[in-house]
DRENDO-1510 file (C-alpha; in Angstrom, 1 decimal, always signed):
<recs>
REC; n; res; u; v; w
REC; 1; MET; +0.0; +0.0; +0.0 .
REC; 2; GLN; +1.2; +3.5; -0.9 .
REC; 3; ASN; +2.7; +5.3; +2.2 .
REC; 4; LEU; +1.5; +8.8; +2.0 .
REC; 5; SER; +2.4; +10.1; +5.4 .
REC; 6; LYS; +6.1; +10.5; +4.6 .
REC; 7; TYR; +5.3; +13.0; +1.8 .
REC; 8; LEU; +2.9; +15.1; +3.8 .
REC; 9; PRO; +5.3; +17.2; +5.9 .
REC; 10; ALA; +7.4; +18.3; +2.9 .
REC; 11; TYR; +4.3; +19.2; +0.9 .
REC; 12; ILE; +2.8; +21.3; +3.7 .
REC; 13; ASP; +6.1; +23.0; +4.3 .
REC; 14; ARG; +7.3; +23.8; +0.8 .
REC; 15; ASN; +6.4; +21.4; -2.0 .
REC; 16; TYR; +2.9; +22.8; -2.6 .
REC; 17; LYS; +4.6; +26.0; -3.8 .
REC; 18; LYS; +6.3; +24.1; -6.6 .
REC; 19; VAL; +3.0; +23.1; -8.2 .
REC; 20; GLU; +1.3; +25.5; -10.5 .
REC; 21; GLY; -2.1; +26.7; -9.2 .
REC; 22; TRP; -3.7; +28.7; -6.5 .
REC; 23; LEU; -3.2; +27.7; -2.8 .
REC; 24; GLY; -2.0; +29.8; +0.1 .
REC; 25; GLU; -0.4; +28.8; +3.3 .
REC; 26; ASP; -3.6; +29.9; +5.2 .
REC; 27; THR; -5.7; +27.4; +3.2 .
REC; 28; VAL; -3.2; +24.6; +3.8 .
REC; 29; LEU; -3.5; +25.3; +7.5 .
REC; 30; GLN; -7.3; +25.4; +7.4 .
REC; 31; ILE; -7.6; +22.1; +5.5 .
REC; 32; THR; -5.1; +20.3; +7.7 .
REC; 33; ARG; -7.0; +21.5; +10.8 .
REC; 34; ILE; -10.3; +20.2; +9.4 .
REC; 35; ASN; -8.6; +16.9; +8.7 .
REC; 36; SER; -7.5; +16.8; +12.4 .
REC; 37; VAL; -11.1; +17.3; +13.5 .
REC; 38; GLN; -12.3; +14.5; +11.3 .
REC; 39; THR; -9.6; +12.2; +12.7 .
REC; 40; LYS; -10.6; +13.1; +16.3 .
REC; 41; LEU; -14.3; +12.5; +15.6 .
REC; 42; GLY; -13.7; +9.3; +13.7 .
REC; 43; ILE; -15.1; +10.7; +10.4 .
REC; 44; SER; -13.8; +8.6; +7.5 .
REC; 45; GLY; -14.4; +8.7; +3.8 .
REC; 46; ASN; -12.8; +9.4; +0.5 .
REC; 47; VAL; -11.5; +12.7; -0.9 .
REC; 48; GLY; -12.0; +14.5; -4.2 .
REC; 49; GLU; -12.0; +17.6; -6.2 .
REC; 50; ILE; -13.8; +19.0; -9.2 .
REC; 51; GLY; -11.4; +21.2; -11.2 .
REC; 52; VAL; -7.9; +20.0; -10.2 .
REC; 53; HIS; -5.8; +22.1; -12.6 .
REC; 54; HIS; -2.3; +20.7; -12.0 .
REC; 55; GLY; -3.1; +19.2; -8.6 .
REC; 56; LYS; -1.9; +21.9; -6.2 .
REC; 57; LEU; -4.8; +21.5; -3.7 .
REC; 58; PHE; -5.7; +18.0; -4.8 .
REC; 59; ILE; -2.3; +16.6; -3.7 .
REC; 60; LEU; -2.8; +18.0; -0.2 .
REC; 61; LEU; -6.2; +16.1; +0.0 .
REC; 62; TYR; -4.5; +13.0; -1.4 .
REC; 63; LEU; -1.8; +13.1; +1.2 .
REC; 64; LEU; -4.3; +13.4; +4.0 .
REC; 65; MET; -5.9; +10.1; +3.1 .
REC; 66; GLN; -5.9; +7.2; +5.6 .
REC; 67; ASN; -6.0; +3.5; +5.3 .
REC; 68; GLU; -8.4; +2.4; +2.6 .
REC; 69; GLU; -9.6; +5.8; +1.5 .
REC; 70; GLN; -9.4; +6.8; -2.1 .
REC; 71; ALA; -9.2; +10.0; -4.1 .
REC; 72; ILE; -11.1; +11.1; -7.2 .
REC; 73; ALA; -10.2; +13.9; -9.6 .
REC; 74; ILE; -12.8; +15.4; -11.9 .
REC; 75; ASP; -11.7; +17.7; -14.7 .
REC; 76; ILE; -12.1; +18.3; -18.4 .
REC; 77; PHE; -8.2; +18.3; -18.7 .
REC; 78; GLU; -7.3; +18.7; -22.3 .
REC; 79; GLN; -10.9; +19.3; -23.5 .
REC; 80; GLN; -10.4; +23.0; -23.1 .
REC; 81; ASN; -13.1; +23.8; -25.6 .
REC; 82; LEU; -15.5; +23.0; -22.7 .
REC; 83; ASN; -13.8; +25.6; -20.4 .
REC; 84; ILE; -16.3; +28.3; -21.2 .
REC; 85; ASP; -15.3; +30.8; -18.5 .
REC; 86; LYS; -11.5; +30.2; -18.8 .
REC; 87; SER; -11.1; +29.4; -15.1 .
REC; 88; GLY; -8.0; +27.3; -14.8 .
REC; 89; ARG; -6.4; +25.0; -17.4 .
REC; 90; GLY; -6.2; +21.4; -16.5 .
REC; 91; ASP; -3.5; +19.1; -17.9 .
REC; 92; LEU; -3.7; +15.4; -17.1 .
REC; 93; SER; -0.1; +14.6; -17.8 .
REC; 94; ILE; +1.2; +17.4; -15.6 .
REC; 95; PHE; -1.3; +16.5; -12.9 .
REC; 96; GLU; -0.2; +12.8; -12.9 .
REC; 97; ARG; +3.5; +13.8; -13.0 .
REC; 98; ASN; +3.0; +16.1; -9.9 .
REC; 99; LEU; +1.3; +13.2; -8.0 .
REC; 100; GLU; +4.3; +11.0; -8.8 .
REC; 101; THR; +6.7; +13.7; -7.7 .
REC; 102; TYR; +5.1; +14.9; -4.5 .
REC; 103; ALA; +2.9; +12.0; -3.4 .
REC; 104; GLY; +5.1; +9.1; -4.6 .
REC; 105; GLY; +2.5; +7.7; -7.1 .
REC; 106; LYS; -1.2; +7.5; -8.0 .
REC; 107; SER; -2.2; +4.1; -6.8 .
REC; 108; LYS; -5.2; +5.5; -4.9 .
REC; 109; LEU; -6.3; +7.8; -7.7 .
REC; 110; LYS; -9.6; +7.6; -9.6 .
REC; 111; THR; -10.0; +10.0; -12.5 .
REC; 112; ILE; -13.1; +11.2; -14.4 .
REC; 113; ASN; -12.2; +13.1; -17.5 .
REC; 114; ALA; -15.5; +14.9; -18.2 .
REC; 115; ASP; -17.6; +18.1; -17.9 .
REC; 116; SER; -18.7; +17.9; -14.3 .
REC; 117; THR; -22.3; +18.9; -15.3 .
REC; 118; THR; -22.6; +15.6; -17.1 .
REC; 119; ILE; -22.1; +13.5; -14.0 .
REC; 120; GLY; -23.5; +13.5; -10.4 .
REC; 121; ALA; -23.0; +11.9; -7.0 .
REC; 122; LYS; -24.1; +8.5; -8.4 .
REC; 123; GLU; -21.1; +8.3; -10.8 .
REC; 124; ILE; -18.6; +9.5; -8.2 .
REC; 125; LEU; -19.8; +7.1; -5.5 .
REC; 126; SER; -19.8; +4.2; -8.0 .
REC; 127; GLU; -16.1; +4.9; -8.8 .
REC; 128; LEU; -15.1; +5.2; -5.1 .
REC; 129; GLY; -17.4; +2.7; -3.5 .
REC; 130; GLY; -18.3; +5.1; -0.7 .
REC; 131; LYS; -18.9; +8.7; +0.3 .
REC; 132; LEU; -16.3; +11.5; +0.6 .
REC; 133; ARG; -15.2; +13.4; +3.8 .
REC; 134; LEU; -13.3; +16.2; +1.9 .
REC; 135; PHE; -14.6; +17.5; -1.4 .
REC; 136; SER; -13.2; +20.6; -3.1 .
REC; 137; ILE; -15.2; +22.4; -5.7 .
REC; 138; ASP; -13.1; +24.6; -8.1 .
REC; 139; GLY; -14.4; +23.7; -11.5 .
REC; 140; GLY; -16.4; +25.9; -13.9 .
REC; 141; HIS; -17.2; +29.3; -12.4 .
REC; 142; LEU; -20.6; +29.9; -14.1 .
REC; 143; PRO; -23.7; +29.9; -11.9 .
REC; 144; ASN; -25.3; +26.8; -13.4 .
REC; 145; ILE; -22.1; +24.8; -13.1 .
REC; 146; VAL; -21.4; +25.9; -9.5 .
REC; 147; ARG; -25.0; +25.1; -8.5 .
REC; 148; HIS; -24.8; +21.6; -10.1 .
REC; 149; ASP; -21.4; +20.9; -8.5 .
REC; 150; LEU; -22.7; +21.9; -5.1 .
REC; 151; ASN; -25.6; +19.5; -5.5 .
REC; 152; THR; -23.3; +16.8; -6.5 .
REC; 153; ALA; -21.1; +17.4; -3.5 .
REC; 154; ALA; -24.0; +17.6; -1.1 .
REC; 155; SER; -25.2; +14.1; -2.1 .
REC; 156; ALA; -21.7; +12.7; -2.2 .
REC; 157; ILE; -20.2; +13.7; +1.2 .
REC; 158; CYS; -20.7; +11.7; +4.4 .
REC; 159; ASP; -22.2; +13.1; +7.6 .
REC; 160; GLY; -19.6; +15.5; +9.0 .
REC; 161; GLY; -17.8; +15.7; +5.6 .
REC; 162; VAL; -16.6; +19.1; +4.4 .
REC; 163; VAL; -17.2; +20.8; +1.0 .
REC; 164; ILE; -14.4; +23.4; +0.2 .
REC; 165; LEU; -15.7; +26.0; -2.2 .
REC; 166; ASP; -13.3; +28.3; -4.0 .
REC; 167; ASP; -13.7; +31.8; -5.3 .
REC; 168; TYR; -17.0; +32.8; -3.6 .
REC; 169; PHE; -15.6; +36.3; -3.0 .
REC; 170; ASN; -13.5; +36.6; -6.1 .
REC; 171; PRO; -14.6; +39.6; -8.2 .
REC; 172; GLU; -13.3; +38.0; -11.4 .
REC; 173; PHE; -15.9; +35.3; -11.1 .
REC; 174; PRO; -19.2; +36.7; -9.8 .
REC; 175; GLY; -21.0; +33.6; -11.2 .
REC; 176; VAL; -19.6; +31.6; -8.3 .
REC; 177; SER; -21.5; +33.7; -5.7 .
REC; 178; GLU; -24.6; +33.5; -7.9 .
REC; 179; GLY; -24.5; +29.8; -8.2 .
REC; 180; VAL; -23.9; +29.3; -4.5 .
REC; 181; ASN; -26.9; +31.6; -3.7 .
REC; 182; GLN; -29.1; +29.7; -6.0 .
REC; 183; PHE; -28.1; +26.4; -4.3 .
REC; 184; PHE; -28.9; +27.7; -0.8 .
REC; 185; LEU; -32.1; +29.4; -1.8 .
REC; 186; LEU; -33.5; +26.6; -4.0 .
REC; 187; ASP; -31.8; +23.2; -3.4 .
REC; 188; ASN; -30.0; +22.9; -0.1 .
REC; 189; LYS; -31.3; +20.7; +2.7 .
REC; 190; GLU; -28.3; +19.6; +4.7 .
REC; 191; LEU; -25.3; +21.8; +4.3 .
REC; 192; VAL; -24.4; +24.8; +6.4 .
REC; 193; PRO; -21.4; +27.2; +6.1 .
REC; 194; PHE; -19.2; +27.2; +9.2 .
REC; 195; PHE; -16.0; +28.9; +8.1 .
REC; 196; VAL; -14.9; +31.7; +5.7 .
REC; 197; GLY; -11.2; +31.5; +4.9 .
REC; 198; ILE; -10.3; +34.5; +2.7 .
REC; 199; ASN; -11.4; +33.3; -0.7 .
REC; 200; LYS; -13.0; +30.0; +0.3 .
REC; 201; ILE; -16.1; +29.0; +2.2 .
REC; 202; TYR; -16.3; +25.7; +4.0 .
REC; 203; LEU; -19.6; +23.7; +4.4 .
REC; 204; THR; -20.6; +20.7; +6.4 .
REC; 205; THR; -23.7; +18.9; +7.6 .
REC; 206; SER; -25.6; +20.8; +10.2 .
REC; 207; LYS; -24.8; +18.8; +13.4 .
REC; 208; TYR; -21.1; +19.0; +12.9 .
REC; 209; ALA; -20.6; +22.7; +12.3 .
REC; 210; GLU; -20.0; +23.5; +15.9 .
REC; 211; HIS; -17.4; +20.8; +16.3 .
REC; 212; TYR; -15.3; +22.5; +13.6 .
REC; 213; MET; -15.8; +26.0; +14.9 .
REC; 214; ASP; -14.9; +24.9; +18.4 .
REC; 215; PHE; -11.6; +23.5; +17.1 .
REC; 216; PHE; -10.7; +26.8; +15.4 .
REC; 217; THR; -11.6; +29.0; +18.4 .
REC; 218; GLN; -9.7; +26.8; +20.8 .
REC; 219; ALA; -6.7; +26.8; +18.5 .
REC; 220; ASP; -6.7; +30.6; +17.7 .
REC; 221; LEU; -8.5; +32.2; +20.6 .
REC; 222; GLY; -7.9; +29.8; +23.4 .
REC; 223; ILE; -11.6; +29.6; +24.2 .
REC; 224; PRO; -14.3; +27.2; +23.2 .
REC; 225; TYR; -16.8; +28.2; +20.6 .
REC; 226; CYS; -19.6; +28.4; +23.2 .
REC; 227; GLU; -17.8; +31.3; +24.9 .
REC; 228; THR; -17.5; +33.5; +21.8 .
REC; 229; LYS; -19.8; +36.4; +21.0 .
REC; 230; LYS; -21.6; +36.8; +17.7 .
REC; 231; PHE; -20.6; +39.8; +15.6 .
REC; 232; ARG; -17.5; +40.4; +17.7 .
REC; 233; THR; -14.0; +40.6; +16.1 .
REC; 234; TYR; -11.2; +38.9; +17.9 .
REC; 235; ASP; -7.6; +39.8; +17.0 .
REC; 236; THR; -5.0; +37.0; +16.8 .
REC; 237; HIS; -1.3; +36.8; +15.8 .
REC; 238; LEU; -2.5; +35.4; +12.4 .
REC; 239; SER; -5.4; +37.6; +11.4 .
REC; 240; PRO; -8.7; +39.0; +12.8 .
REC; 241; ILE; -11.5; +36.5; +13.4 .
REC; 242; ARG; -15.1; +37.7; +13.3 .
REC; 243; ILE; -18.0; +35.6; +14.5 .
REC; 244; SER; -20.7; +36.3; +11.9 .
REC; 245; GLU; -23.6; +34.9; +9.9 .
REC; 246; MET; -24.0; +33.4; +6.4 .
REC; 247; PHE; -27.1; +31.9; +4.9 .
REC; 248; GLY; -28.7; +31.8; +8.4 .
REC; 249; SER; -25.8; +30.0; +10.1 .
REC; 250; THR; -23.0; +31.2; +12.4 .
REC; 251; VAL; -19.6; +31.3; +10.7 .
REC; 252; LEU; -16.1; +32.1; +11.6 .
REC; 253; SER; -14.6; +34.6; +9.2 .
REC; 254; TYR; -10.9; +35.0; +8.9 .
REC; 255; SER; -9.7; +38.2; +7.2 .
REC; 256; PRO; -6.1; +39.3; +6.2 .
REC; 257; ASP; -7.2; +42.9; +5.8 .
REC; 258; LYS; -5.7; +44.2; +9.0 .
REC; 259; PHE; -2.2; +42.8; +8.6 .
REC; 260; GLY; +0.6; +45.2; +9.3 .
REC; 261; ILE; +1.9; +47.5; +6.5 .
REC; 262; VAL; +5.0; +45.5; +5.8 .
REC; 263; HIS; +3.0; +42.3; +5.3 .
REC; 264; ARG; +0.4; +44.0; +3.2 .
REC; 265; LEU; +3.1; +45.5; +1.0 .
REC; 266; PHE; +4.7; +42.1; +0.5 .
REC; 267; ARG; +1.3; +40.6; -0.5 .
REC; 268; ALA; +0.7; +43.4; -3.0 .
REC; 269; ILE; +4.1; +42.9; -4.7 .
REC; 270; LYS; +3.6; +39.1; -4.8 .
REC; 271; ARG; +0.0; +39.6; -6.2 .
REC; 272; ASN; +1.3; +41.7; -9.1 .
REC; 273; ARG; +4.0; +39.2; -9.9 .
REC; 274; THR; +1.5; +36.4; -9.8 .
REC; 275; GLN; -0.9; +38.3; -12.1 .
REC; 276; LEU; +1.8; +38.7; -14.7 .
REC; 277; ARG; +2.6; +35.0; -14.4 .
REC; 278; LYS; -1.0; +34.1; -15.0 .
REC; 279; GLN; -1.2; +36.2; -18.1 .
REC; 280; LEU; +2.0; +34.7; -19.5 .
REC; 281; SER; +0.9; +31.2; -18.8 .
REC; 282; ASN; -2.2; +31.7; -21.0 .
REC; 283; SER; -0.1; +32.7; -24.0 .
REC; 284; SER; +0.5; +30.6; -27.1 .
REC; 285; THR; +4.3; +30.9; -26.6 .
REC; 286; TRP; +4.0; +29.2; -23.2 .
REC; 287; GLU; +1.8; +26.4; -24.7 .
REC; 288; TYR; +4.7; +25.6; -27.0 .
REC; 289; LEU; +7.4; +25.9; -24.3 .
REC; 290; LYS; +5.8; +24.4; -21.2 .
REC; 291; SER; +6.7; +20.7; -21.9 .
REC; 292; THR; +10.3; +21.5; -23.0 .
REC; 293; LYS; +13.5; +21.6; -20.9 .
REC; 294; LEU; +13.4; +25.4; -21.3 .
REC; 295; GLY; +9.8; +25.5; -20.1 .
REC; 296; ASN; +10.7; +23.4; -17.0 .
REC; 297; PHE; +13.6; +25.9; -16.3 .
REC; 298; ILE; +11.3; +28.9; -16.7 .
REC; 299; ARG; +8.7; +27.3; -14.4 .
REC; 300; SER; +11.4; +26.6; -11.7 .
REC; 301; ILE; +12.4; +30.3; -11.7 .
REC; 302; ALA; +8.8; +31.5; -11.7 .
REC; 303; ASN; +8.0; +29.2; -8.7 .
REC; 304; LYS; +10.6; +31.1; -6.7 .
REC; 305; LEU; +9.8; +34.6; -7.9 .
REC; 306; ALA; +6.0; +34.5; -8.3 .
REC; 307; PRO; +4.6; +31.3; -6.6 .
REC; 308; TYR; +0.9; +30.8; -7.0 .
</recs>
């Protein structure tokens, strides 16, 4: 059986920065904490993601698996004619190579190469043989796609499982917010938000939300969730935490907006470099170069100067 635990520390510490994509250290911390809660509560299940790009976040989920758990990756990959809103650009060969490099192989991987709106929970559960405990949604960013993918995830996760939804607050993709709003107004029966982490929202089944929030408040505030006050902002060494509401449920909201001036300046410089890299990565020249030795060299330099 593939031993994943030996790859996890290096990936959390540094290797995730070497994979092209979008994942910050704050999100790495949030997901590993959620995994710790699930371990503590005995929540087991598979992991998966819709919209894996090159595997930056997916590899983290993969490395968090235990025992007989499996992982499923759903993406259109090279069928980029289906990528209507141009959100991400999956590449199966790069994705699998990254799994080999940073997770030691792909023996626990299941792949569905398809438009996510053509499948549902039934197909995913058939591939895996069981429900998921961690399910990231980062596929198409149009309202109908987001709504469909949320319905898929809601039917595919186990009790206490967590859906990780990307780009809800991203002004480049307002369709994500619209799709989520439609889901909560028209479809949702079980999921509640419990955590807002900068650009992601985290959803779980209703009776488990307080378990997750309690873990975060104990870790960051030193007090149990039941002792917090709604609509109060608590300052920590990481970032301010506000106890707020979303879709009728209490949520913890983490914000980086009050970081010190030096930290904010660094983030602004990094953001500009990253934007330039994103523009260049969509060029026809890069399409030609990316699989060559020169392309690998350019990528290694870019990973140091403008990591995603």
